[in-house]
N, C-alpha and C positions, 0 to 999 in steps of 0.2 A: 902488532893490531896497527892499521893504516886507519886514519881517519882524515875525510875529505869534506868541505864547506861548499855548497851547492846552494846557495839559496833560493833561485828561482828556477828550479829544475824542474819543476812539475809545469809550469809554462812553454816549455821547449820540451816536450818527451823525446821526438826524434834524437835530436841532439843528447841527450842526457840515455838513452839508451846504445847508441851509438859510445859512448863514452865509457859506460857500463861493459860492453863487448869488447872493447879496448884493454880494458884493466884485467879481463878476465885471460886473454891473450897475453897478458905480461905477468898470468902466473897470480893475479887477484880476484879473491872470491867476495863476494858482496854475502856479511852475513847480519847487518845490523843496520835500522837506519833511525835517527832520533827526527822525529817529524816536526819537533820544537825549536831547535836549534840548524835544523836543514841539514845534517852531517851524516853522511855515508860511514862506514866503519866496512873494512876489508881485512884480511885475514891472508897469508902468504899459502899458495894452492899448488895443485897442476895445472901448468897451462893448459887453455882448452879454444877453442876453436867456437864461441857460442852466439846466438841472437839472441836478444831482450827485448820482452814486447810489457810495457807497465800499463796496468787495469786499473781503475777505479769502479770498485764494485759496491754497492751500498748494500745489495743483498747478502754479501757474503758468504755466494753460493760455491761451490768447488767447481773445477774446471769442467766445461760440456765436456763429454765425448768425443765429440767431433775434433776439438784441441787435442786430448789427449792421443789419438789415435794418430794426430799430424806430428807426433813428437814433444808438446809442450809440457813441461813439467813445474811446478810449483818452487820457486827458489827462496822467497822471501815472503811472509804477508805481516801487513803492520798496518793496523787500521781497517780503513777500508781499501787499502792500497794494494795490488799485489805483483810482485817480481817475476815474470815464470818466465822461464829460457827453454831454447830450441839448440841442439847440436846437430841436425838435420842438415842435409846436405840440400836437400828438396824441400820445401815447408808448401804442404796444400793447403791450410787455412790458418787463419789469424784471428785474434783475439779482437773482439768488437772494440770500437774507440768513445761509441755511444756514451758511456757514462763519464770520461775525460771530458767531453765537449760539454755538458751540461755540466759537471762541474766547474769548470773556466769560465763559462759565459755569466755563474751566479759570481764571481771572484771578480769580472770584471766590471759587471752592474756594481756593485758596492764599490770598487774602488774608483771606477770612472763617476757616481754621485760625488764620491769623497773630492775627486779632482775638480768638479764642477763647482763645488761650494768653493772650494779655495781659489777657482778661479774668478767668481764672485767677489771675492774682498780684493782679489789686485787691480780690478777696474778701478778703484778711487787711487791706488798706488800709482797706476800707469798714467792717470789724468793729471796728476799731480807732478808726475816726472815731464809729461807734455807741456803743461803749464809751465813749467821753471825752463825748459828749454825754446818755449818759442816767446814766451810773455816775462821775461824776467824781471823786466822792469815792473810790473801789475803783479806777480806774486812775491810770497815772503816762505823764506824756509827757517822750519821749525828743526831743530836736532832730538833726536829720540835718545830720552835719559839713559835709556839701556840698549846700548847699540848691541851687545852681544845675543840680548834674548830676540830683538827683532832680525837681527841676520838670521841665527839659526831660526825663526820661525819662516823666515821665506825661504832657505834652504832646504826646510821640510815640505812647504806647498810646492816648491821645484822640484823636489824628488816625489812627490806623490804623482806630480801630473806628466812626469815623463814616464813613471811605471806604470799608468794608465796607458799612456799612449805605443807603449813597449806590449803591452798585453794585448794589447787590441789588435795591432800588429800582429803578433803571433798566433792568435785566435784563429784571425782571418786567413793566415796562410795556413794552421791545421785546418780550417773548414775546407779551404776549396782543396787540399789534397785527398783529404777523406772522404769528402761529402758531396764534391761532384760540385761544390757553390761559385765554382767559375766561370765566368761567360760566356759564351758559345761565340768567340771570334769569327768574323771572317772577311778577307784581304779584298779588299776593292781592287778591281782590275778597270772600271770606267771612271767618267769625272764623278768627283763627291762636291757635296755641298751641305753647309748647315742650316739648319734652323732653331730658333731658342724659342723655347716654351716654360716660362718662368709657372711654380705653381701647379703643377698637371697633377702631381699625388690628390688633389683637392676635386678636381674631378677624371674620373677612373674611366667614365665611360667616354667623355668627350676627346681624350687623349686615345682611347682602343680605335674610336671610328675615326680620326684622324689622320693613324697609323694605316688603318686598311685600305683609305682612302689614298694615300700615299702610295701604297703599296700598287692598286689599281690604276693609276695614273705613270706607273712604271719607276717610281721612288721608292727603292728598298732601304728601311735601316739597317746603317754599319753596326754603328756604335752609339753610344749615350755617355756624356761625359759623365766623369766619376760623381760630381754634385748634382747631375741631372738635368739640369734645363737645357744643354746644348742636345740637340739632335743633327747625328750624320748619316745623310742617305747618299746612296748612288745610283746614277740613272742606269736605268735596265728595261728589260720589257716588261710589259705587265703583267702581277701576279696578281691571283686569289690569297691572299692570309690573313689569318686572325689572329687578332693580337687581344691577349689579357693581360690586367692590369691585378696581380695578388698582391694581397696584404696579409701578411700574418704576424701576431702579435709577438709568438712563438714558435719562430721553425723547427719541427721533429728533426731529429741529423737526418733521415732519408727522403726529407721534404724534395730536395734539387732530383733524388736520383731516381724517384716516383714520375715525375713529369716528364724526367729528360727520357726516359722508358718507354714513353709512351707516345712520344717522338717530337716534344714539345722543344724548341730552342731559347734558350737563357739568353736573350739581350741585355739586361741591368738586373742587378740586384745593390739595393741599396749599401753603404759601406755599415751602417749597424747593424749589428747580428744578433739584439735581441727583440728587434722589429726587425723585419723583413716589407720593402718595396720591391716588389720585382717586376719583372717585363718580359712578357713569355709570345712567341711566336711558332704558328702554323701552316704551313701551308695547305690546300685543297682544294680540288677540282671542280669545273661548273657542274654542277647540279648534286654536289655534295653537302649536305650538311655544313654548316660553317661550324668548325669545332670548339668547346668551350671546357672548362676545366670541370664545368658539373651545367645540368640541363635542371635539377631540379628546383621546382620555385623556393621550395622552404630554406636549400640551402643558400642559392640567391640571396634570399632576404637576409639569413644571415649575415653574409658576405657585406652586403651593403651595410647593412645596422653598425658591423664592426668596425669597418673602412671611416664613417659616419662619427663613431665615439670616436675613435683614436684622432680623428683629423680635429672636430670640436677641441677635444680635451687638451690636445698638445697648442693650441690657437687660442684656446681660453687661458691654457696656465700661463702663456707669453703674454695676453693682454695683461692679467692682472698682476703681475712680475712688472710690467712695465708704467702700468698704472701706480703701482707702491713705490716703483724707483722714480717716477716722477712728483709723486706726493710727497717726499723726504725729501727730494733735492728744493723744490718750491717751498717747501715749510722751514728747511734750515737757514735758506740765505737769500734776501732778497735781490732781484733782479740787476739793481744799481750797485751792487756791493760786488761783481763778479768781474772780472777779468772779459778780455774780448774772449778766449779761447774758451770760458766756461761760459759763456753767453750763445757762442756757438754749439757748444754740447747742448745744451740746455732746448735750444730750438729743433735737434735732432731729436730728444728724448721730447719734445711737445707732438711731431707727428710721427714717434716712431708707435705709438700703440695703434694707426692705422691698417698697418700691417696685419696684425691677428684678425681687427675688422674685416679686412680685405680676405682673408681666408675663412672665417667664419661664416661670411655672407656665401662664399663660394661652396663650403657643405652645405648649406642650410640648400643651395638653388640643385645643389646634385642630390640630394635626398629627395625632393619634390620630382625632379626628371625622373627617378628609378620607381616612384612610386606610381607614377603617369605610367613608366612602361610597365 
């Protein structure tokens, strides 16, 4: 009996499946798995070439008939996990990845929230270190009474943040490969230029009209920067292109496939996988109705309400957090008791609530424009 420890096997399933197949080729058969200790248990067996697929199924149903007909067999079931194998040379159908995607999304949300809380706790430490570095004569260093606990705590914080980043990267790669979430890239052949547009997600109607007007002028969108504010265009012949800004609080696994199969091109999607800002485009001809995701007024109102509530919630949350941080900061130390670096940070903190206030104002204006429309 052979035991192998793989702590993060469920966050990179393709690598785990290839690893299981290589072990089967070496004559090691998977017989059990301990989900708590993250250990895989193998036994010596006959060497065989087999392809593994890992399924996460909350319903605990048997394999569908189409998968059995394609040669898939249940190798091991443990809880909601199924390890299925197939020794056919040609495989016609593969198990769905939907369950795995939904499960990993939940895990990533929880871990990201924990990492965010830890990140906020690191801010005073970073500020203190910068103050000691740039203004040592105005700062006082007080050593920790228990350095071992302090070091262990910061190692834990860093480990959680690194794990959250790792999970997010793996989930995005998984999403792009199996659920068509990758952006439709276009190679530019002419001259390109950039336009900066900050806060466009708080005014979807203005963004759509602006991009359509640019296309009518012969300026076609090539790509959008990863963070969103930079739009790159290519100068070409004028065209009629409909642009749609779409927001999904919880994008379904087939969200991208549905729209791409209808002829829409994905030009941008936010890096966040639990809330999706996406920009889609579709070309049309003169005399045709401008293509949209929906023509139903009720669905349009629902989408506007969803975007408005989401944007207002995020901006309101930022306003509350920044206001609370400012109140704590002002009530703790008098302004004249701070060194130069701390006074600069305080000044930035005082003006920072203006950003969410501006975003809330933009969201309200968007709601009134759509109400008139």
